[in-house]
Each structure stands twice: as C-alpha cells, then as structure tokens.
PyMOL commands that place a pseudoatom at each C-alpha (Angstrom):
pseudoatom trace, name=CA, resn=UNK, resi=1, chain=A, elem=C, hetatm=0, pos=[80.593, 126.181, 74.538]
pseudoatom trace, name=CA, resn=UNK, resi=2, chain=A, elem=C, hetatm=0, pos=[82.701, 123.662, 76.381]
pseudoatom trace, name=CA, resn=UNK, resi=3, chain=A, elem=C, hetatm=0, pos=[85.347, 121.336, 74.988]
pseudoatom trace, name=CA, resn=UNK, resi=4, chain=A, elem=C, hetatm=0, pos=[85.571, 117.861, 76.528]
pseudoatom trace, name=CA, resn=UNK, resi=5, chain=A, elem=C, hetatm=0, pos=[88.507, 115.469, 76.357]
pseudoatom trace, name=CA, resn=UNK, resi=6, chain=A, elem=C, hetatm=0, pos=[87.166, 113.522, 73.366]
pseudoatom trace, name=CA, resn=UNK, resi=7, chain=A, elem=C, hetatm=0, pos=[86.762, 116.757, 71.362]
pseudoatom trace, name=CA, resn=UNK, resi=8, chain=A, elem=C, hetatm=0, pos=[90.253, 117.854, 72.382]
pseudoatom trace, name=CA, resn=UNK, resi=9, chain=A, elem=C, hetatm=0, pos=[91.602, 114.501, 71.191]
pseudoatom trace, name=CA, resn=UNK, resi=10, chain=A, elem=C, hetatm=0, pos=[89.730, 114.904, 67.887]
pseudoatom trace, name=CA, resn=UNK, resi=11, chain=A, elem=C, hetatm=0, pos=[91.136, 118.414, 67.378]
pseudoatom trace, name=CA, resn=UNK, resi=12, chain=A, elem=C, hetatm=0, pos=[94.655, 117.198, 68.151]
pseudoatom trace, name=CA, resn=UNK, resi=13, chain=A, elem=C, hetatm=0, pos=[94.259, 114.370, 65.630]
pseudoatom trace, name=CA, resn=UNK, resi=14, chain=A, elem=C, hetatm=0, pos=[92.988, 116.767, 62.955]
pseudoatom trace, name=CA, resn=UNK, resi=15, chain=A, elem=C, hetatm=0, pos=[95.941, 119.076, 63.658]
pseudoatom trace, name=CA, resn=UNK, resi=16, chain=A, elem=C, hetatm=0, pos=[98.252, 116.052, 63.509]
pseudoatom trace, name=CA, resn=UNK, resi=17, chain=A, elem=C, hetatm=0, pos=[99.543, 116.765, 67.007]
pseudoatom trace, name=CA, resn=UNK, resi=18, chain=A, elem=C, hetatm=0, pos=[100.473, 113.801, 69.157]
pseudoatom trace, name=CA, resn=UNK, resi=19, chain=A, elem=C, hetatm=0, pos=[98.932, 114.296, 72.598]
pseudoatom trace, name=CA, resn=UNK, resi=20, chain=A, elem=C, hetatm=0, pos=[99.333, 111.730, 75.331]
pseudoatom trace, name=CA, resn=UNK, resi=21, chain=A, elem=C, hetatm=0, pos=[96.173, 110.517, 77.067]
pseudoatom trace, name=CA, resn=UNK, resi=22, chain=A, elem=C, hetatm=0, pos=[97.179, 112.086, 80.384]
pseudoatom trace, name=CA, resn=UNK, resi=23, chain=A, elem=C, hetatm=0, pos=[97.658, 115.514, 78.716]
pseudoatom trace, name=CA, resn=UNK, resi=24, chain=A, elem=C, hetatm=0, pos=[94.125, 115.639, 77.271]
pseudoatom trace, name=CA, resn=UNK, resi=25, chain=A, elem=C, hetatm=0, pos=[92.454, 117.213, 80.341]
pseudoatom trace, name=CA, resn=UNK, resi=26, chain=A, elem=C, hetatm=0, pos=[94.961, 120.107, 80.305]
pseudoatom trace, name=CA, resn=UNK, resi=27, chain=A, elem=C, hetatm=0, pos=[94.498, 120.548, 76.548]
pseudoatom trace, name=CA, resn=UNK, resi=28, chain=A, elem=C, hetatm=0, pos=[90.713, 120.610, 76.910]
pseudoatom trace, name=CA, resn=UNK, resi=29, chain=A, elem=C, hetatm=0, pos=[91.022, 123.202, 79.682]
pseudoatom trace, name=CA, resn=UNK, resi=30, chain=A, elem=C, hetatm=0, pos=[93.318, 125.323, 77.501]
pseudoatom trace, name=CA, resn=UNK, resi=31, chain=A, elem=C, hetatm=0, pos=[90.813, 125.159, 74.630]
pseudoatom trace, name=CA, resn=UNK, resi=32, chain=A, elem=C, hetatm=0, pos=[88.062, 126.248, 77.028]
pseudoatom trace, name=CA, resn=UNK, resi=33, chain=A, elem=C, hetatm=0, pos=[90.192, 129.183, 78.198]
pseudoatom trace, name=CA, resn=UNK, resi=34, chain=A, elem=C, hetatm=0, pos=[90.744, 130.270, 74.587]
pseudoatom trace, name=CA, resn=UNK, resi=35, chain=A, elem=C, hetatm=0, pos=[87.032, 129.971, 73.793]
pseudoatom trace, name=CA, resn=UNK, resi=36, chain=A, elem=C, hetatm=0, pos=[86.211, 132.005, 76.913]
pseudoatom trace, name=CA, resn=UNK, resi=37, chain=A, elem=C, hetatm=0, pos=[88.512, 134.771, 75.719]
pseudoatom trace, name=CA, resn=UNK, resi=38, chain=A, elem=C, hetatm=0, pos=[86.854, 134.715, 72.287]
pseudoatom trace, name=CA, resn=UNK, resi=39, chain=A, elem=C, hetatm=0, pos=[83.449, 135.017, 73.947]
pseudoatom trace, name=CA, resn=UNK, resi=40, chain=A, elem=C, hetatm=0, pos=[84.723, 138.106, 75.803]
pseudoatom trace, name=CA, resn=UNK, resi=41, chain=A, elem=C, hetatm=0, pos=[85.851, 139.609, 72.490]
pseudoatom trace, name=CA, resn=UNK, resi=42, chain=A, elem=C, hetatm=0, pos=[82.404, 138.992, 71.010]
pseudoatom trace, name=CA, resn=UNK, resi=43, chain=A, elem=C, hetatm=0, pos=[80.921, 141.252, 73.709]
pseudoatom trace, name=CA, resn=UNK, resi=44, chain=A, elem=C, hetatm=0, pos=[82.955, 144.276, 72.573]
pseudoatom trace, name=CA, resn=UNK, resi=45, chain=A, elem=C, hetatm=0, pos=[80.932, 146.894, 70.690]
pseudoatom trace, name=CA, resn=UNK, resi=46, chain=A, elem=C, hetatm=0, pos=[82.690, 147.493, 67.361]
pseudoatom trace, name=CA, resn=UNK, resi=47, chain=A, elem=C, hetatm=0, pos=[79.860, 149.374, 65.695]
pseudoatom trace, name=CA, resn=UNK, resi=48, chain=A, elem=C, hetatm=0, pos=[81.311, 152.080, 63.438]
pseudoatom trace, name=CA, resn=UNK, resi=49, chain=A, elem=C, hetatm=0, pos=[84.913, 150.868, 63.807]
pseudoatom trace, name=CA, resn=UNK, resi=50, chain=A, elem=C, hetatm=0, pos=[86.564, 150.353, 60.437]
pseudoatom trace, name=CA, resn=UNK, resi=51, chain=A, elem=C, hetatm=0, pos=[88.758, 147.274, 59.907]
pseudoatom trace, name=CA, resn=UNK, resi=52, chain=A, elem=C, hetatm=0, pos=[92.460, 148.049, 59.872]
pseudoatom trace, name=CA, resn=UNK, resi=53, chain=A, elem=C, hetatm=0, pos=[95.684, 146.275, 58.996]
pseudoatom trace, name=CA, resn=UNK, resi=54, chain=A, elem=C, hetatm=0, pos=[98.007, 148.424, 61.101]
pseudoatom trace, name=CA, resn=UNK, resi=55, chain=A, elem=C, hetatm=0, pos=[97.841, 150.659, 64.148]
pseudoatom trace, name=CA, resn=UNK, resi=56, chain=A, elem=C, hetatm=0, pos=[99.412, 153.481, 62.169]
pseudoatom trace, name=CA, resn=UNK, resi=57, chain=A, elem=C, hetatm=0, pos=[97.720, 154.928, 59.095]
pseudoatom trace, name=CA, resn=UNK, resi=58, chain=A, elem=C, hetatm=0, pos=[99.723, 153.972, 56.019]
pseudoatom trace, name=CA, resn=UNK, resi=59, chain=A, elem=C, hetatm=0, pos=[99.227, 154.212, 52.305]
pseudoatom trace, name=CA, resn=UNK, resi=60, chain=A, elem=C, hetatm=0, pos=[101.266, 152.031, 50.038]
pseudoatom trace, name=CA, resn=UNK, resi=61, chain=A, elem=C, hetatm=0, pos=[103.183, 153.879, 47.384]
pseudoatom trace, name=CA, resn=UNK, resi=62, chain=A, elem=C, hetatm=0, pos=[102.059, 152.901, 43.941]
pseudoatom trace, name=CA, resn=UNK, resi=63, chain=A, elem=C, hetatm=0, pos=[104.166, 152.915, 40.844]
pseudoatom trace, name=CA, resn=UNK, resi=64, chain=A, elem=C, hetatm=0, pos=[103.263, 152.853, 37.209]
pseudoatom trace, name=CA, resn=UNK, resi=65, chain=A, elem=C, hetatm=0, pos=[103.225, 149.306, 35.874]
pseudoatom trace, name=CA, resn=UNK, resi=66, chain=A, elem=C, hetatm=0, pos=[105.434, 149.656, 32.815]
pseudoatom trace, name=CA, resn=UNK, resi=67, chain=A, elem=C, hetatm=0, pos=[106.866, 146.813, 30.783]
pseudoatom trace, name=CA, resn=UNK, resi=68, chain=A, elem=C, hetatm=0, pos=[110.560, 147.330, 30.065]
pseudoatom trace, name=CA, resn=UNK, resi=69, chain=A, elem=C, hetatm=0, pos=[113.493, 145.174, 29.059]
pseudoatom trace, name=CA, resn=UNK, resi=70, chain=A, elem=C, hetatm=0, pos=[115.270, 146.131, 32.285]
pseudoatom trace, name=CA, resn=UNK, resi=71, chain=A, elem=C, hetatm=0, pos=[118.073, 147.955, 30.468]
pseudoatom trace, name=CA, resn=UNK, resi=72, chain=A, elem=C, hetatm=0, pos=[120.604, 145.900, 32.425]
pseudoatom trace, name=CA, resn=UNK, resi=73, chain=A, elem=C, hetatm=0, pos=[121.487, 143.063, 30.063]
pseudoatom trace, name=CA, resn=UNK, resi=74, chain=A, elem=C, hetatm=0, pos=[125.227, 143.753, 30.297]
pseudoatom trace, name=CA, resn=UNK, resi=75, chain=A, elem=C, hetatm=0, pos=[125.170, 143.839, 34.111]
pseudoatom trace, name=CA, resn=UNK, resi=76, chain=A, elem=C, hetatm=0, pos=[123.156, 140.620, 34.326]
pseudoatom trace, name=CA, resn=UNK, resi=77, chain=A, elem=C, hetatm=0, pos=[125.299, 138.746, 31.839]
pseudoatom trace, name=CA, resn=UNK, resi=78, chain=A, elem=C, hetatm=0, pos=[128.463, 139.906, 33.624]
pseudoatom trace, name=CA, resn=UNK, resi=79, chain=A, elem=C, hetatm=0, pos=[127.570, 137.410, 36.378]
pseudoatom trace, name=CA, resn=UNK, resi=80, chain=A, elem=C, hetatm=0, pos=[127.145, 134.513, 33.952]
pseudoatom trace, name=CA, resn=UNK, resi=81, chain=A, elem=C, hetatm=0, pos=[129.950, 131.953, 33.713]
pseudoatom trace, name=CA, resn=UNK, resi=82, chain=A, elem=C, hetatm=0, pos=[129.317, 131.739, 29.954]
pseudoatom trace, name=CA, resn=UNK, resi=83, chain=A, elem=C, hetatm=0, pos=[127.342, 134.267, 27.894]
pseudoatom trace, name=CA, resn=UNK, resi=84, chain=A, elem=C, hetatm=0, pos=[127.051, 134.308, 24.119]
pseudoatom trace, name=CA, resn=UNK, resi=85, chain=A, elem=C, hetatm=0, pos=[125.224, 136.706, 21.813]
pseudoatom trace, name=CA, resn=UNK, resi=86, chain=A, elem=C, hetatm=0, pos=[123.412, 138.379, 24.694]
pseudoatom trace, name=CA, resn=UNK, resi=87, chain=A, elem=C, hetatm=0, pos=[122.134, 135.170, 26.333]
pseudoatom trace, name=CA, resn=UNK, resi=88, chain=A, elem=C, hetatm=0, pos=[123.183, 132.763, 29.070]
pseudoatom trace, name=CA, resn=UNK, resi=89, chain=A, elem=C, hetatm=0, pos=[125.033, 129.807, 27.567]
pseudoatom trace, name=CA, resn=UNK, resi=90, chain=A, elem=C, hetatm=0, pos=[124.269, 126.507, 29.284]
pseudoatom trace, name=CA, resn=UNK, resi=91, chain=A, elem=C, hetatm=0, pos=[125.470, 122.975, 28.590]
pseudoatom trace, name=CA, resn=UNK, resi=92, chain=A, elem=C, hetatm=0, pos=[123.268, 120.769, 26.472]
pseudoatom trace, name=CA, resn=UNK, resi=93, chain=A, elem=C, hetatm=0, pos=[121.317, 118.372, 28.713]
pseudoatom trace, name=CA, resn=UNK, resi=94, chain=A, elem=C, hetatm=0, pos=[119.329, 116.365, 26.144]
pseudoatom trace, name=CA, resn=UNK, resi=95, chain=A, elem=C, hetatm=0, pos=[121.127, 114.354, 23.511]
for i in range(1, 95): cmd.bond("trace and resi %d" % i, "trace and resi %d" % (i + 1))
show_as sticks, trace
zoom trace
C-alpha cells in the first residue's frame, strides 16, 4: 500500500494537524515508511506466542473487596476547617 500526497493531506486534516503544502511529500514518505515497517511485522511468525502486557511475568495482587466505613472519620475530619456532628460543615449556597 502506498500513501500519496492527497491521502497524507486527508489524514493530516482528520488528525487536525496543520501541514503546509510543501511538507506533504515528506509526510507521505514518512507514512509509507511506517506502513513498510508494519508490513515487515506482519511477516513475523507468531504462531503459539501468547499475548503479553509486560516482558516480565507478573501477577497482580488481589485483595478482598470489603465494604467498610474506613474507620478514619476522626482523622479525615481533623483536616476540615469546620466539622460538626461527624460531618463536614459547609456554608449554605442556596437561599
């Protein structure tokens, strides 16, 4: 597949990138270089290779999903400029 200047201009417009008319040939050539590299990658035999997200094997630690009240009400309210009866006190905004 080959990208011409009109296609490069269309892609730039869709990407909302301002490209001057004299820069379109270089952009088209760069697109063609990228597509050539992708074609090389398509030739690689990946049969039997599992997809991976990292080069090192990792397992995420899982925790039990428990609903709690946080047990930190006093610590949280200590940062509040005004706390009353266990809640944040805020000025009235609607009259």
